[in-house]
C-alpha positions as a Markdown table, in Angstrom:
| # | Residue | x | y | z |
|---|---|---|---|---|
| 1 | Unk | 31.6 | -18.7 | -61.7 |
| 2 | Unk | 30.9 | -15.2 | -62.6 |
| 3 | Unk | 28.7 | -13.3 | -60.5 |
| 4 | Unk | 27.8 | -10.4 | -62.4 |
| 5 | Unk | 26.9 | -12.8 | -65.9 |
| 6 | Unk | 24.9 | -15.1 | -63.6 |
| 7 | Unk | 22.9 | -12.4 | -61.6 |
| 8 | Unk | 22.2 | -10.7 | -65.4 |
| 9 | Unk | 20.1 | -13.8 | -66.1 |
| 10 | Unk | 16.4 | -13.0 | -66.8 |
| 11 | Unk | 15.5 | -15.6 | -64.1 |
| 12 | Unk | 17.9 | -14.4 | -61.6 |
| 13 | Unk | 16.5 | -10.5 | -62.5 |
| 14 | Unk | 13.3 | -12.0 | -61.7 |
| 15 | Unk | 14.1 | -13.6 | -58.4 |
| 16 | Unk | 16.0 | -10.3 | -57.4 |
| 17 | Unk | 12.6 | -8.0 | -58.1 |
| 18 | Unk | 10.5 | -10.4 | -56.3 |
| 19 | Unk | 8.7 | -10.2 | -53.3 |
| 20 | Unk | 10.3 | -13.2 | -52.3 |
| 21 | Unk | 12.4 | -12.9 | -48.6 |
| 22 | Unk | 15.7 | -13.5 | -49.2 |
| 23 | Unk | 17.6 | -16.3 | -46.9 |
| 24 | Unk | 20.5 | -14.6 | -45.0 |
| 25 | Unk | 23.2 | -17.0 | -43.8 |
| 26 | Unk | 25.8 | -15.6 | -41.8 |
| 27 | Unk | 28.1 | -17.1 | -38.4 |
| 28 | Unk | 26.4 | -16.0 | -34.8 |
| 29 | Unk | 28.8 | -14.5 | -32.2 |
| 30 | Unk | 28.9 | -18.0 | -30.9 |
| 31 | Unk | 29.9 | -19.5 | -34.0 |
| 32 | Unk | 27.1 | -21.5 | -34.9 |
| 33 | Unk | 25.6 | -20.9 | -38.1 |
| 34 | Unk | 22.5 | -18.6 | -38.6 |
| 35 | Unk | 19.6 | -18.5 | -41.5 |
| 36 | Unk | 17.3 | -15.8 | -41.3 |
| 37 | Unk | 14.4 | -14.8 | -43.7 |
| 38 | Unk | 14.9 | -10.7 | -44.7 |
| 39 | Unk | 13.4 | -8.4 | -47.3 |
| 40 | Unk | 15.8 | -6.9 | -49.5 |
| 41 | Unk | 16.0 | -4.8 | -52.5 |
| 42 | Unk | 18.6 | -5.3 | -55.6 |
| 43 | Unk | 20.1 | -1.8 | -56.3 |
| 44 | Unk | 21.4 | -3.5 | -60.0 |
| 45 | Unk | 25.3 | -4.4 | -58.5 |
| 46 | Unk | 24.3 | -5.5 | -54.8 |
| 47 | Unk | 22.2 | -7.0 | -52.3 |
| 48 | Unk | 20.8 | -4.6 | -49.7 |
| 49 | Unk | 19.2 | -4.8 | -46.5 |
| 50 | Unk | 18.0 | -2.7 | -43.4 |
| 51 | Unk | 17.6 | -3.8 | -39.9 |
| 52 | Unk | 18.2 | -2.7 | -36.5 |
| 53 | Unk | 20.9 | -1.4 | -35.2 |
| 54 | Unk | 21.1 | -3.5 | -31.9 |
| 55 | Unk | 20.2 | -6.4 | -33.8 |
| 56 | Unk | 22.2 | -9.8 | -33.5 |
| 57 | Unk | 23.2 | -10.1 | -36.8 |
| 58 | Unk | 24.4 | -6.3 | -37.0 |
| 59 | Unk | 27.1 | -7.7 | -34.4 |
| 60 | Unk | 28.0 | -10.7 | -35.9 |
| 61 | Unk | 28.4 | -9.2 | -39.2 |
| 62 | Unk | 30.5 | -6.8 | -38.3 |
| 63 | Unk | 32.7 | -9.5 | -36.6 |
| 64 | Unk | 32.4 | -11.6 | -39.6 |
| 65 | Unk | 31.2 | -10.1 | -43.1 |
| 66 | Unk | 31.1 | -13.4 | -45.1 |
| 67 | Unk | 27.2 | -14.2 | -45.9 |
| 68 | Unk | 25.6 | -16.5 | -48.0 |
| 69 | Unk | 22.0 | -15.8 | -49.6 |
| 70 | Unk | 19.3 | -17.7 | -51.1 |
| 71 | Unk | 16.3 | -16.6 | -53.1 |
| 72 | Unk | 14.2 | -19.1 | -54.2 |
| 73 | Unk | 10.7 | -20.6 | -55.0 |
| 74 | Unk | 9.0 | -23.9 | -55.4 |
| 75 | Unk | 5.7 | -23.0 | -57.2 |
| 76 | Unk | 4.8 | -22.9 | -59.4 |
| 77 | Unk | 7.2 | -26.1 | -61.2 |
| 78 | Unk | 10.0 | -26.1 | -61.9 |
| 79 | Unk | 11.4 | -24.4 | -59.1 |
| 80 | Unk | 14.3 | -21.6 | -59.2 |
| 81 | Unk | 17.2 | -21.3 | -57.0 |
| 82 | Unk | 19.4 | -18.2 | -56.9 |
| 83 | Unk | 22.2 | -18.9 | -54.5 |
| 84 | Unk | 24.9 | -15.9 | -53.7 |
| 85 | Unk | 28.2 | -15.6 | -51.8 |
| 86 | Unk | 29.6 | -12.1 | -50.9 |
| 87 | Unk | 30.9 | -9.8 | -48.6 |
| 88 | Unk | 28.8 | -7.3 | -45.8 |
| 89 | Unk | 29.2 | -3.8 | -46.0 |
| 90 | Unk | 27.5 | -2.2 | -43.0 |
| 91 | Unk | 26.5 | 1.6 | -42.8 |
| 92 | Unk | 24.3 | 3.4 | -39.8 |
| 93 | Unk | 21.4 | 5.6 | -41.5 |
| 94 | Unk | 19.2 | 7.6 | -40.0 |
| 95 | Unk | 15.8 | 7.0 | -40.3 |
| 96 | Unk | 14.2 | 4.4 | -42.7 |
| 97 | Unk | 16.0 | 4.1 | -45.9 |
| 98 | Unk | 13.9 | 4.2 | -49.3 |
| 99 | Unk | 15.0 | 1.1 | -50.6 |
| 100 | Unk | 13.7 | -0.7 | -47.1 |
| 101 | Unk | 10.3 | 0.8 | -47.7 |
| 102 | Unk | 10.3 | 0.0 | -51.3 |
| 103 | Unk | 11.3 | -4.0 | -50.4 |
| 104 | Unk | 8.6 | -4.1 | -47.7 |
| 105 | Unk | 5.9 | -2.7 | -50.0 |
| 106 | Unk | 6.2 | -5.8 | -52.1 |
| 107 | Unk | 5.0 | -7.9 | -49.1 |
| 108 | Unk | 2.5 | -6.0 | -47.6 |
| 109 | Unk | -1.0 | -5.8 | -48.8 |
| 110 | Unk | -1.8 | -2.6 | -51.1 |
| 111 | Unk | -4.8 | -1.6 | -48.6 |
| 112 | Unk | -1.8 | -1.7 | -45.5 |
| 113 | Unk | 1.0 | 0.1 | -47.4 |
| 114 | Unk | 0.6 | 3.3 | -46.6 |
| 115 | Unk | -0.1 | 2.7 | -42.7 |
| 116 | Unk | 2.3 | 0.6 | -42.4 |
| 117 | Unk | 5.2 | 3.0 | -43.8 |
| 118 | Unk | 4.3 | 5.7 | -41.5 |
| 119 | Unk | 4.7 | 2.9 | -38.7 |
| 120 | Unk | 8.1 | 1.9 | -39.9 |
| 121 | Unk | 8.8 | 5.7 | -40.3 |
| 122 | Unk | 7.9 | 6.9 | -37.1 |
| 123 | Unk | 9.6 | 3.8 | -35.2 |
| 124 | Unk | 13.0 | 3.7 | -36.6 |
| 125 | Unk | 15.1 | 7.0 | -35.9 |
| 126 | Unk | 18.3 | 4.6 | -37.3 |
| 127 | Unk | 18.7 | 1.5 | -39.4 |
| 128 | Unk | 21.7 | -0.5 | -40.7 |
| 129 | Unk | 22.0 | -0.7 | -44.4 |
| 130 | Unk | 23.3 | -4.1 | -45.2 |
| 131 | Unk | 25.1 | -4.2 | -48.9 |
| 132 | Unk | 26.4 | -7.3 | -50.0 |
| 133 | Unk | 28.7 | -7.3 | -52.9 |
| 134 | Unk | 28.3 | -10.8 | -54.5 |
| 135 | Unk | 31.0 | -12.3 | -55.3 |
| 136 | Unk | 29.8 | -15.7 | -56.8 |
| 137 | Unk | 26.5 | -16.6 | -57.7 |
| 138 | Unk | 24.7 | -19.5 | -59.0 |
| 139 | Unk | 21.3 | -19.7 | -60.7 |
| 140 | Unk | 19.5 | -23.2 | -60.5 |
| 141 | Unk | 16.7 | -23.3 | -63.1 |
| 142 | Unk | 15.9 | -27.2 | -63.0 |
| 143 | Unk | 15.7 | -26.8 | -66.9 |
| 144 | Unk | 19.0 | -25.4 | -68.1 |
| 145 | Unk | 20.9 | -25.4 | -64.6 |
| 146 | Unk | 21.5 | -28.2 | -62.0 |
| 147 | Unk | 23.0 | -28.5 | -58.2 |
| 148 | Unk | 26.6 | -29.1 | -59.2 |
| 149 | Unk | 26.3 | -33.2 | -57.6 |
| 150 | Unk | 23.5 | -33.9 | -60.1 |
| 151 | Unk | 25.1 | -32.6 | -63.3 |
| 152 | Unk | 28.0 | -34.8 | -61.9 |
| 153 | Unk | 25.8 | -37.7 | -61.4 |
| 154 | Unk | 23.9 | -37.2 | -65.1 |
| 155 | Unk | 27.6 | -37.1 | -66.7 |
| 156 | Unk | 28.3 | -40.1 | -65.0 |
| 157 | Unk | 25.4 | -42.1 | -66.3 |
| 158 | Unk | 25.8 | -40.8 | -69.6 |
| 159 | Unk | 29.5 | -41.6 | -69.5 |
């Protein structure tokens, strides 16, 4: 599946610009799978997140940078699901990146946004920016695209 073409679709762009947290899946250091909600921003080519340098996901991603990401909603109907797989690149930066602030403002009530930003900028001396380069993506809009197993079942029944 061509990730660039899939991510350029209008519904994919809507999800990438939404205030919905991404669900980031990765392998923990103990070999067990993890899925966590995380704020993100889309820079037009990469899905970007930021976190505390000592977080468990940073150590795990250093060992195995392969990730899967889902951004989805079910209300209003029909569901919209964006599935992404890729490789994470980690970079230690000073302070809180502007993208992190922008991503946080998407989910912070406007009346609290300025004080939230001040608190974040005061708290984080450094952050790790996680930049995911998508190498596979699939949009499920449940109108023109469905999960592969459902597509196969429908073809079987119609054939």
